C-alpha positions as CSV (number, residue, x, y, z in Angstrom):
1,M,14.8,-4.3,14.6
2,L,17.2,-6.5,16.9
3,A,14.6,-7.6,18.6
4,V,12.7,-8.8,16.1
5,D,15.7,-10.5,14.5
6,R,15.9,-12.1,17.7
7,F,12.2,-13.2,18.0
8,V,12.5,-14.5,14.4
9,G,15.4,-16.5,15.4
10,Q,13.6,-17.9,18.0
11,V,10.9,-18.8,16.4
12,L,12.3,-20.1,13.1
13,A,15.2,-22.6,15.9
14,E,12.0,-23.7,17.7
15,L,10.4,-25.3,14.3
16,R,13.7,-26.5,13.7
17,D,14.1,-28.5,16.8
18,R,10.5,-30.0,16.3
19,D,11.5,-31.1,12.8
20,L,8.2,-28.9,11.1
21,M,10.2,-26.7,8.6
22,G,9.6,-29.0,6.1
23,T,6.2,-28.4,6.7
24,T,5.7,-25.0,8.2
25,L,4.6,-22.3,5.7
26,V,6.4,-18.8,7.4
27,V,5.1,-15.4,6.7
28,L,7.0,-12.4,8.0
29,A,5.3,-9.3,7.3
30,S,4.6,-5.5,8.7
31,D,2.3,-3.6,9.4
32,H,4.1,-0.1,8.3
33,G,7.2,1.3,8.7
34,E,8.8,4.3,10.2
35,A,9.5,7.8,8.6
36,L,12.9,8.6,10.9
37,G,13.1,12.1,9.0
38,E,11.7,11.6,5.5
39,H,9.4,15.0,4.6
40,D,10.3,16.6,7.7
41,A,8.0,14.1,9.4
42,I,8.6,11.7,12.5
43,G,6.8,7.9,12.9
44,H,3.8,6.6,11.2
45,G,0.2,6.7,11.0
46,W,-0.8,10.0,9.2
47,I,2.0,9.9,6.5
48,L,1.9,8.0,2.8
49,W,5.4,8.5,2.2
50,Q,6.9,5.1,1.4
51,P,9.4,4.8,4.5
52,V,5.9,4.1,6.1
53,L,4.2,2.4,2.9
54,H,7.1,0.3,2.2
55,V,6.8,-3.3,4.1
56,P,8.9,-6.1,4.4
57,L,6.9,-9.3,2.8
58,I,9.1,-13.1,3.1
59,I,7.0,-16.2,2.4
60,R,9.0,-19.1,3.3
61,V,7.4,-22.1,0.9
62,P,8.1,-25.8,2.2
63,E,8.8,-27.0,-0.9
64,A,11.3,-24.0,-2.2
65,R,14.7,-24.8,-3.0
66,T,16.0,-21.4,-4.4
67,P,14.6,-18.1,-3.2
68,K,13.2,-15.9,-5.2
69,R,12.8,-12.2,-5.3
70,I,9.4,-10.7,-6.7
71,A,10.0,-7.6,-8.3
72,G,6.5,-6.2,-9.3
73,R,4.4,-4.6,-6.9
74,V,2.3,-6.6,-4.1
75,G,0.4,-5.0,-0.8
76,L,-0.3,-6.6,2.5
77,I,-3.7,-7.2,1.6
78,D,-2.7,-10.4,-0.9
79,V,-1.1,-11.8,2.8
80,T,-4.9,-13.5,3.3
81,P,-5.9,-15.2,-0.3
82,T,-1.8,-15.7,-0.4
83,I,-1.8,-18.2,2.5
84,L,-5.4,-19.7,1.8
85,D,-3.6,-20.8,-1.9
86,L,-0.8,-22.3,-0.1
87,L,-2.5,-24.2,2.2
88,G,-4.6,-25.4,-0.7
89,V,-7.8,-23.5,1.6
90,P,-10.7,-22.0,-0.7
91,I,-10.1,-18.1,-1.0
92,P,-14.0,-16.0,-0.1
93,Q,-14.9,-14.3,-3.2
94,N,-15.2,-11.4,-1.4
95,L,-11.4,-10.9,-0.4
96,A,-10.0,-7.6,-1.8
97,G,-6.9,-8.9,-2.1
98,R,-5.0,-12.0,-4.8
99,S,-3.1,-14.7,-4.7
100,L,0.6,-14.1,-4.8
101,A,1.1,-18.6,-5.1
102,A,2.0,-18.6,-8.5
103,A,4.5,-15.5,-8.6
104,L,6.2,-18.0,-5.5
105,R,6.6,-20.0,-8.2
106,G,8.3,-18.2,-11.0
107,E,4.8,-17.4,-12.6
108,P,4.6,-13.4,-14.3
109,L,2.6,-11.4,-11.8
110,A,0.1,-9.2,-13.6
111,P,0.4,-5.3,-12.9
112,R,-2.5,-4.0,-10.9
113,R,-3.0,-1.1,-8.8
114,Y,-3.0,-0.5,-5.6
115,F,-4.3,2.0,-2.3
116,A,-3.1,3.6,0.3
117,E,-5.2,5.9,3.1
118,V,-4.6,8.0,6.3
119,R,-8.2,8.3,7.9
120,S,-8.0,11.5,10.7
121,L,-8.8,10.3,14.1
122,G,-9.7,13.8,15.5
123,E,-8.9,14.1,19.0
124,Q,-7.2,11.0,19.5
125,Q,-5.0,12.4,16.3
126,F,-1.1,13.2,17.1
127,D,-0.3,16.4,18.0
128,E,1.8,17.0,14.8
129,A,-0.2,15.3,12.6
130,P,-3.1,17.2,10.3
131,D,-6.2,16.6,10.2
132,V,-6.9,15.9,7.2
133,D,-7.5,12.3,5.1
134,H,-5.2,10.9,2.5
135,F,-5.2,9.1,-0.4
136,A,-3.0,7.8,-2.1
137,V,-2.9,5.0,-5.4
138,F,-0.4,2.9,-7.3
139,D,-0.5,2.5,-11.1
140,S,3.1,0.8,-11.6
141,N,6.0,2.8,-11.1
142,L,3.5,6.1,-10.7
143,K,2.5,7.2,-6.9
144,A,-0.7,9.7,-7.1
145,I,-1.2,11.3,-3.6
146,W,-4.6,12.9,-2.5
147,S,-4.3,15.3,0.4
148,E,-6.0,18.4,1.6
149,G,-7.8,19.2,-1.7
150,S,-4.7,18.8,-3.9
151,F,-2.9,15.9,-5.9
152,R,0.1,15.2,-6.6
153,F,2.4,12.8,-8.6
154,F,5.6,11.1,-8.0
155,D,7.2,8.5,-10.3
156,L,9.2,6.0,-7.9
157,V,11.6,4.9,-10.2
158,Q,12.8,8.3,-11.8
159,D,12.1,9.9,-8.2
160,P,12.2,7.2,-5.1
161,E,12.5,9.9,-2.0
162,E,9.4,11.5,-3.7
163,L,10.9,15.1,-3.5
164,D,9.7,16.3,-6.8
165,G,5.9,15.4,-7.0
166,G,3.7,17.7,-9.4
167,A,0.1,18.9,-10.3
168,P,-2.1,16.4,-12.6
169,D,-1.0,16.3,-16.2
170,P,-5.1,16.9,-17.7
171,D,-3.6,15.6,-20.8
172,D,-2.6,12.5,-19.3
173,P,-4.8,9.6,-19.5
174,R,-2.6,7.5,-16.1
175,H,-2.6,11.0,-14.3
176,R,-6.2,11.3,-15.6
177,E,-7.8,7.9,-14.2
178,L,-6.0,8.0,-11.2
179,V,-7.3,11.4,-10.1
180,R,-11.0,10.4,-10.4
181,L,-10.3,7.0,-9.2
182,L,-8.9,9.3,-6.5
183,A,-11.6,11.8,-6.1
184,A,-14.3,8.8,-6.7
185,Y,-12.8,7.1,-3.5
186,W,-12.8,10.4,-1.2
187,L,-16.3,11.1,-2.0
188,S,-17.2,7.6,-1.2
189,V,-16.5,7.8,2.9
190,Q,-17.2,10.6,2.9
191,E,-20.2,11.1,5.6
192,S,-21.7,14.3,4.0
193,P,-19.0,15.2,0.6
194,A,-20.9,18.4,-0.1
195,S,-19.8,19.7,3.9
196,E,-16.5,18.6,2.9
197,L,-15.9,19.0,-0.3
198,E,-16.3,23.0,-2.2
199,A,-18.9,23.3,-5.2
200,E,-16.0,25.2,-7.3
201,D,-14.1,21.9,-6.0
202,I,-16.2,19.8,-7.8
203,E,-16.5,21.9,-10.6
204,E,-12.8,22.0,-11.1
205,L,-12.0,18.5,-11.5
206,R,-15.3,18.2,-13.4
207,A,-13.5,21.0,-16.2
208,L,-10.7,18.4,-15.9
209,G,-12.3,15.6,-17.1
210,Y,-11.7,13.9,-13.6
211,L,-14.9,13.9,-12.5
212,P,-17.9,12.7,-14.7
């Protein structure tokens, strides 16, 4: 981290020396975090716990005068459309993310769901990592994880360390919707869903109302 601080400082110093800070959009982000023992995990690339997914995103807009923090959830998928919008470049319609430019100007940020995934790398997988896929979806403070055929739900406000995840509640419409989304997404990325998901699992999800 000290090396990162030093290199970022060198870039900013060079921009100041060249008198470019007033016309330069600066974006600092990270592609992933790092597990340092949480959930008995070390590293990244094969887990979906918050220490790996919760990363910094700092945007310095030249004309901004007062720093502000956006409390709502955003994602790295939003970085490209935000940069294009701030630079006055049309945003392609096929980009899945959204621009955060209005939120940087102080306008309310509408809530939206975000997905995360870890795909099995087979023989290239880390030795300590299971050879399975993991998927997660965020809906406000609620986070659902699908892994090895089961779902776990976490309230990130009440349980920020993700210690008390439980099974989905079939009577909770938010739970039903998130399980439906994860199940549908998981099926969509399988080359042969029937070979990976047992018929009894599909029927159980359907009986609970998670699948049509």
